[in-house]
C-alpha positions as a Python dict, from the first residue, in 0.01 Angstrom:
ca = {
    (1, 'M'): (0, 0, 0),
    (2, 'K'): (-329, 148, -7),
    (3, 'R'): (-326, 223, 375),
    (4, 'A'): (6, 396, 345),
    (5, 'D'): (-117, 629, 93),
    (6, 'Q'): (-426, 707, 310),
    (7, 'I'): (-188, 782, 615),
    (8, 'K'): (35, 1024, 373),
    (9, 'S'): (-276, 1201, 257),
    (10, 'L'): (-436, 1232, 619),
    (11, 'F'): (-103, 1347, 754),
    (12, 'G'): (-61, 1620, 473),
    (13, 'Q'): (-424, 1718, 517),
    (14, 'R'): (-363, 1782, 896),
    (15, 'V'): (-24, 1973, 829),
    (16, 'K'): (-214, 2217, 585),
    (17, 'Q'): (-489, 2264, 831),
    (18, 'L'): (-246, 2343, 1131),
    (19, 'R'): (-33, 2568, 896),
    (20, 'L'): (-340, 2762, 770),
    (21, 'Q'): (-465, 2795, 1135),
    (22, 'A'): (-128, 2937, 1227),
    (23, 'G'): (-194, 3190, 946),
    (24, 'M'): (135, 3082, 740),
    (25, 'S'): (158, 3046, 360),
    (26, 'Q'): (337, 2740, 234),
    (27, 'E'): (640, 2959, 154),
    (28, 'A'): (658, 3132, 467),
    (29, 'F'): (623, 2774, 671),
    (30, 'A'): (882, 2614, 445),
    (31, 'D'): (1130, 2900, 539),
    (32, 'K'): (1066, 2859, 877),
    (33, 'C'): (1131, 2492, 881),
    (34, 'G'): (1436, 2522, 641),
    (35, 'L'): (1255, 2311, 389),
    (36, 'D'): (1173, 2379, 20),
    (37, 'R'): (814, 2497, -60),
    (38, 'T'): (751, 2240, -315),
    (39, 'Y'): (856, 1972, -43),
    (40, 'I'): (586, 2106, 182),
    (41, 'S'): (345, 2109, -99),
    (42, 'G'): (426, 1749, -174),
    (43, 'I'): (339, 1659, 196),
    (44, 'E'): (39, 1835, 198),
    (45, 'R'): (-89, 1676, -113),
    (46, 'G'): (-5, 1344, 37),
    (47, 'V'): (259, 1250, -238),
    (48, 'R'): (558, 1276, -15),
    (49, 'N'): (671, 1043, 273),
    (50, 'P'): (852, 1270, 522),
    (51, 'T'): (1104, 1120, 750),
    (52, 'L'): (1081, 1130, 1126),
    (53, 'E'): (1337, 1419, 1136),
    (54, 'V'): (1111, 1622, 883),
    (55, 'I'): (807, 1531, 1077),
    (56, 'N'): (983, 1658, 1412),
    (57, 'T'): (1086, 1975, 1205),
    (58, 'I'): (720, 2046, 1071),
    (59, 'A'): (599, 1987, 1451),
    (60, 'N'): (852, 2259, 1566),
    (61, 'G'): (761, 2497, 1282),
    (62, 'L'): (407, 2477, 1384),
    (63, 'N'): (492, 2499, 1755),
    (64, 'V'): (291, 2185, 1827),
    (65, 'K'): (377, 1849, 1986),
    (66, 'L'): (437, 1562, 1762),
    (67, 'D'): (116, 1380, 1864),
    (68, 'V'): (-87, 1679, 1736),
    (69, 'L'): (31, 1616, 1395),
    (70, 'F'): (-140, 1258, 1398),
    (71, 'Q'): (-460, 1370, 1550),
    (72, 'F'): (-682, 1303, 1234),
}
């Protein structure tokens, strides 16, 4: 289970990094993705385990390919 927690944490850090590089607040990013800001916060903190559909939505919101989200 520790590996799963590590992956969630690394993924969340990567989403946050890319969001900040894009110059978006959590609220603006959540609005763009059609997700709740608290859900984005949970992903970035590594406490949420997003589905494949949400991961795809995040990639689209950041205007990146899916693999870019996993370059950590």
